[in-house]
N, C-alpha and C positions, 0 to 999 in steps of 0.2 A: 756208710759207703766205704770208708777207708779200710774196713775189715775185708771187704770184697776185693779191693785193690791189692792188698797184701797177698791174699790167696791166689789171685789171678797172676800176679808177678811170679810167685813161687811155682805155680802150675806151668806157666809158659817157660820159665827158666829150666825146669827139670825136663819138660818135653823136648826142649832144644839141646839138652845135654850139657848145659853150662853150669859152672860152679858160681856161687855168690861172688867169689873173688874175681872170676873172669868178667862177670857183668860189671862189677864195680870198676875194674881196671878199664874196661871199654869206655865207660862214662866218666872216667877220671874222678871218681868219688871213693871214699874209704869203704872197705867191706862192712864196717860197722854201720855206716850210714845206710848202705843198701839193705843190710839185715833188718834195720829198723823200719824200712819201707815194707818189707815182707811181713814183719810182725805187727804192722799197723801201729807202731810207736811213733811214727813220724810220717808226714805227707810230703811228697815231692813237689817242687815248683811246677807251675803249668808248663813251662818250657821243658822240664825234664820228663814230665808225664807224656808230652807229645813225642819226645825222643824215645821213651820206652815203647810207646805204641808202634812207632816206625821200626824200631829194632826187632820187636817180636812179631811184626806183621799183622797187627790188630788195630782196632780203632780205640780212641780214648774212651768212647762210650762203653766198649767192652771191658776195658780195664776198670772202669768205675762201676761196673755192674748195671749199666743202663740198658744193655742188650746182651743177649745170650750168644 
């Protein structure tokens, strides 16, 4: 499931025209940490997952690959 999360984060970020650094700055995390989320090398906390969903205007189920 985490592989889908990374792909979806990257897809949404690029669709919105944001850089990894801009997203990281918005959430007050390092760009390396955000990069690891996109590369499925690390999983965000539940709280951050919800914040990502709100930021990108999607559901957590979508981010996790449970819905299309």
